N, C-alpha and C positions, 0 to 999 in steps of 0.2 A: 746693732740696730741698722747700721748702713748696709751691711752685707745682705740681709733679707731684702732691703729696698732695691739694691743693685740686681738681685736675682729676679725680683718682680719686674724691675725696669727692663731687664735683658729679655725676660719672657714676653713682656708686652711689646717690646721692639720686634721680637721674633714673630709674634702673632700678627702684628701690623704688616710686616714684610710678606708673610705668607698670604694675608688677606689681599694685599696689593697685587701679588702675583696671580692670585685666583681671579680677581677682577680683570687684570689685564688679559688673562687667558680667555675669560668669558667674552670680553670685547672683541678679541681676535676671532674667536669662534663665530660670534654674531656677524662680524664683517665678512668673514670668509667661510661660508658654510662648506661642509665636506661635500664630496661628490654624491654620497648617499643621501644627504639631506636635500641637495639640489635636484636629484633625480626624483625623489619622493614628491617634492614640491611640484615639479613639472608634470608628474604622472597625475597629480590631483587636478591640475588645471587643464591639461591637454585634451582629455576626453570631452570636457565641456565645449571646447573650441571646435573639435573635430565633429562633434555631434551637432553643433548649432548650424553649421553651413548647410549640410545635406538637408536638415529638417526644413530650413528656410527655402531651399530649392524645391523640395517636394510639395510644400504648401505655401505658395506665395500669397501675399495679402490679396483679398478679393478686389477686382477692378471696380471702382465706383464710377458709374456713368455720370458725366458732368452735367448732362442736360436732361431734364424730366420732360421737356417738350421737344417734339421732332423739329418743329419749325425753327426753334432756337438753335438747334444743331446746324441747320442749313444757314441760318442768319450769320452764324459766326465762321462759316467755312472760309469765306474770303479767297476763293481760288480763281474765280473769274474777274478779270480786270475790266470794269465797265467805263468806257470813255464818256465824256460829257458831250455826247452827240445830239444834234438837233432832233433827229427822228426818235431817239431814245427818250428825250425830254417830252416830245409830243405824245408818245405812248404812255409815259408815266403820268402826264397831266390828265390824260383820258380816264385812267383808272383811279385817279386821285379822289378820295372820298366815296368810293363805291363800296360801302360797307355790306350792302345786301349781297353783292356778288361774292365778296370774300367769305361771307357766312356760308353761302351755297357751296363754294369751293372747299371750305373746311369740312363741311358735312359729307361731301362726296369723297374727299381724300382720306377720311379717317380710317377706313378699313385697309387702305393700300399704301399709305405714305411711309409707314415704318419699313415695310418690306422693300420698297424702292430705294430708300435711303441706306438701308443695311446692305443691299446688293451693290449700290454705288461705292459704299465704304469698303466692302470686301474686294472690289475690283480696283480700288485706288483711283476712282474716277471722281470728278468734281460733284459735290453734293448739290450744287446749284442746278444740275441737270434734272433734279426731281421737280423743278418748277416748269419744265417744258409742258407737261399735261395741262397746266393751267391755261397756257396760250393755245394748245392744240384743241382741247376739248372741254375746258372748264372742269377737268377732272371727272368727266362723265364717261364711264366705260361703255355705255350704250350709244355714244355719239356716232352718227353715220352720215357721211357726206356721199357724194356721187361714187367715189371710189374708196377713199380712206375710211377707217373705222376704228373705234376703240379709244381708250385713254390717250394713246400715242398717235392716233390717226395714221396708221400704216396703210399703204395700198396692198392689195392681194399679192401681187408679184413679190414685193419685198418681204411680206410676211412669210410666204412659202419659202422663199430662198434662204431665210434665216430660221427655218425649222418649225414654223407654225402650221398646224393642221387647219385647213379651211374647207369645209364642205357644206352640204345642205343641212346637216344636223348640228354642226359646231363650227364657230368661227373664233379661232385662236387669237385674233386681233382684239376681240372684245373680252377675252380672259385676261384680267388685269395683271395677274402674276405671270402667266406664260408670255404675254406680249411684252412685259418689262424685260424678261430675260432675252427675248429676241431683239428688242430695241437697243439694249445695252451692248449686245454683240455687234449690232450695226453701227452704233455710234463709235465704238472702239475701232472698228474697221475704218470708219471715215477719218478718225483722228490719226490713225497710223498712216493712212494714205495721203492725207492733206496737210503735210508739213507739221504734224503734231500740234495743231492749233484747235482748241475745243470750239471756238466761235466759228472757225471754218467748217468744223464737223457739223454743227447745228445749222449753219447756212446750207450745207450740202444735203442735210436731212430735209430741209424745206424745199430747196430749188433744184436738187439733183447734183450728184457727184461730179458729173462731167463739167457742169457749169463752173464750179469752183476750181476744179483741176485745170481747166483751160485758163482761168484767171491767174492761178499760181504760176503756170508755165509761162504766161506772158510776162509777169513780173520778173521771173527768173531770167528770161532772155534779155531783159533790160537792166539786170543787175539790181532790181529793187527788192525790198522786203516782201515776204509772203504772208505776214500775218493778216487777219481779216481786214483790219482798219487800213491796210495799205493796198488792198485789192481794187478798191473803188467801185464796188458793185452797188448799183442803184437799190435804194431801200425797197422799192416796189417788187423787186425780184426776190428779196429775202425778208418778207414781212414778219416771219417768225422771230428773226434775230433781235430787232429793236423791242419787240413786245417782251421777249424773254429777258433781255437785259434790263428793261424797265421794271420787271417784277423782281429781279434780283435786288435792285435798288429799294423797291418798296418793302420786300421782306426784311431787308437789312435795317430799315428804320421806319417801321409802319406808322408810328405816332406822328412822325413828321408829315406824312401824307394823310393824316386824319383817318387812319384805319387801325382796326384791331384784329389780329389774326387769331381765330379760334384755336385753343390749345388742343394738341393731339398727343397723347401720352407716348413717350419714347420707349415702347415695349411692343413685342409681338402681338398682333391682333388675329391674324389668320395663319392657318397651316393646311397643308394639302394631304388628302388621303385618296386611295384608289376609289374610282367611281364604279358602282355596280351596274354592269351592262343591262340594258332593257328595262330598268326600273323607273317608275314614274317619279318625277322630281318632287311631287307633293308628298309622296311616301318617304322620300329621303329626308325632306325637310321635317316631317313628323318625327322620324327616327332621331333627328339631331335636336329636337325641341325648338325648331324654327318655324316661322310662317313661310308659306310658299314665296311671298313677296320678298322677305329677308334672304331666302336662299338665292333668288334671282339677282339680288343686289351683289352678293358675293360671287356668284357664278354666271355672269351675263353672257358667257360664250356659247351656252347651250341654246340652240335655236328651237328645239322641240320641247314637248312636255315630258319626254323621257330621255334617259341617257342612251346614246346609240348602242345597238346590240353588238356591233363588231368594233374592234379597236380598243386601245387602252387610253382611258381618260382619267383625269383627276378632278376632284371637287375640292373647293376651298371652304373651310368651316372656321368660325371663331374658336379659339383655343378652349374657352369655357364650354363649348358644346361638343367637343370631340369625344370626351368620355362617354357621354350619353349616346352619341352616335355608335361608338364601338360596342356598347352593350346591346344595342338593338340591330347591329349590322346584319347578323345572320338571318334575322326574321324577314328581312327584305327579300330574300330568295324564296320565301314561301308565298310571296305575293304575286299577282298576275304580272307577268313580264311580256315584253314585246320585242319582235324583230323589226328592224327598220330598213327601209330601202328608199332610193330616190326615184322620182319619176318626173320627166320633162314634159311639160304641157305642150300638146300638138294642136294644130288647126282642127277645129270642130269639137275639142274636148270641153267638158263641163264638169263641175264637181259631181253631179249626179251620175254621169257616165263613168267617170274615174272611179267613184265609189263602188258602183255596180260591177265594174271590171275586176276589182280586187276584193270583192265580197266584204265591204265594210259600209258603215253608215256615213252619210254626209257630215253628221255632227262630229263623229270621230275624226274624219279627215280634216275638218276645219280646226278642231282643237289641236291636233298634231302640228298644224302649220300656223297657229295663231292668227287665223284669218277672221276678219270681222265682216267681210263681204263675200258674195258668191262670184265676183268677177275674177276671171283669170286672164293671164297674158301668155301668148305663145312664147315658148322658151323658159317659162317660169319653172323653177324646181320645186317639187312638192315632196314631202316625206310621207311615206306610207307605213303604217304601223299594223302589224298582224300579230296575234297572240303567239308566244313561243309554244312549240309542241310539248316540250318537256323542260323542266328546270334542271338540266344536267350540267350546267356550268357550276364549277366549284367556287364558292365565295372566297375572295382573297381576303387576307388578314387586313383589317382597317387600321394600319399603323400610321401614325402622323409622321411625316418626315421631319428630320431635325433641321430647323432654319439655319443653325450655326453650321451644321455639316454641309448644307446646301451652299452656304456663303463661302466656306473654305473650298468646296469643289469648284464653285464658280470662279474663285480667285485662281485655283490652279489651272482651269481650262483657259481662262483669260491670259494668264502669264505664259502658259505654253504656246498658245496661239500667237501672242505677240512675239515670242522668242523665235518661232519658226518663220514668221513673216519676215522678221529682221534678218534671219540666216539666209532665207531665200533671196532677199534683196541685196544684202551686202557681200555675200560669199558664194556666188554662183559657181566659182571655179572649184569649190570643195567637192562637187558631185559630178566629175566628168563622165561617169558611167551611167548617168540617168538616162532612162529609155522613155520615149514618148509613145503612148498608145492612144487609141480613139475609143470613145464611148458613144454609142447611139442612144439618143434620148428616147424613152419609151413613155407611153401614155401614163399620166399620173406622177411623172417624175418632177422633182424640183431641184434646184441647185444644192440645197442642203442634203436631200436624200442621195444625190449622186455623189456628193463629197463623202458622206458617211459610208456609202456602199463601197467606194474605191479607197477608203481609209486615207483620204487626203484632207487638208484644211480647206474650208470654204473660201477663204481669202485667196489661197493659192489657185484654186480652180477658177475663180473669177479673173485673176491676173493672167493665167495661161491663155484664157480665151477672150480677154479684153471685154469682160462683161462688167456691168455694175449692178447695184442692188435692185434697180427697176427693170433689168433685161428680162425679156420673156423668151423662154425656150419652148421649142415645138417638137413633137414626136418626129423621129427621123433625123433630127439635127445632130451633127457629130461634134463632140467636145474633145479637146485635147487633155489627156491625163499624163503627167510626168511622174514616173516611179523612181 
């Protein structure tokens, strides 16, 4: 009986030994996988990792705009340091509780504020500069003083020098979008020239570049700081500055000053399309589904009842109306169109004599020039409209320009311009072979046209000839061009 038991016991012991060995082997296998098992595991995981990164790079999460209101975006910019200055407090107290004025500003700014802020953002300029038109014009693009005009109140010489077209048919200073492009170029030039101080730039915009430059040079000679607050310029010479700074404070905390700023959506409102030459603006407005009054609000630069027949112009339309305008665009060329030319009133002229001379009615002549009276002044410029002989001009595609593309282009132009100005200032020795030539100013020339014609930067042209933005050039005058 014992023998079978011993055999069974021996068998049991053997089986237990084999089982332990098997378990030990499994444990060892689990702890140290074979090369094949490791590679298989890696192959299963690696494709997911390698695919995840490129996918994330190609389709980044959408950028969510932090602000739904453009004013709020300006409010939180905090780029300009406003000192607790007595004149700033005086201006701030003046506008304190002026709700009616702020409502008016909000209404006027609504079509244009997003564009201005987006351009400032694209150029990396302080968003608070968008408040300057409040001080200059109350955000009225039709504002006209003795010389300055438009949202930004530019004088003709500065406007032309920075690329704006100004003639009897069109005033680029009153074109809110075109004038913004020119003013931001000008302000950037002032900032770069006047020790990189934005308050200096705004002061120069108000009182003149040479005044601020002289104050900076005086402080430098005495070893003093050259920021605006150290220049000691009397407030009466730079009235725009304390008003602008006061509005920066008001916008940052409107409730504190008893004001509510009307909301303006932080999204594009207008875009530009090519203007059809010679077409009545009433017909353009109809094609876009706008009233004539609405069209003039968005396009205050046009002085006549028609788009000029010569030259390239753009019209601004609300985004929601561009589709309708594009559908009806070609039909505009089937309408009656007009050639336009300028006429300067001479001694002895009257509306009747001028109308008879050019074979038109007095009514048409008055409508073309928005005249409400028959009185004329010697030297006054009138626009004469005559029907086009044939509609042989091919219509241009009415494609809206991309605001984002424009912003990127503006950024590149601004950065390239800044880089070249810095290079010209700090490294003159790098171009020993530079040649100086002369350019004789022709009738109709502006500094901007001359710069583009000679493929040089406007800032360089002004520096070479010791000019500033308000300099007036005359036919026959010789300008230095360095190649």
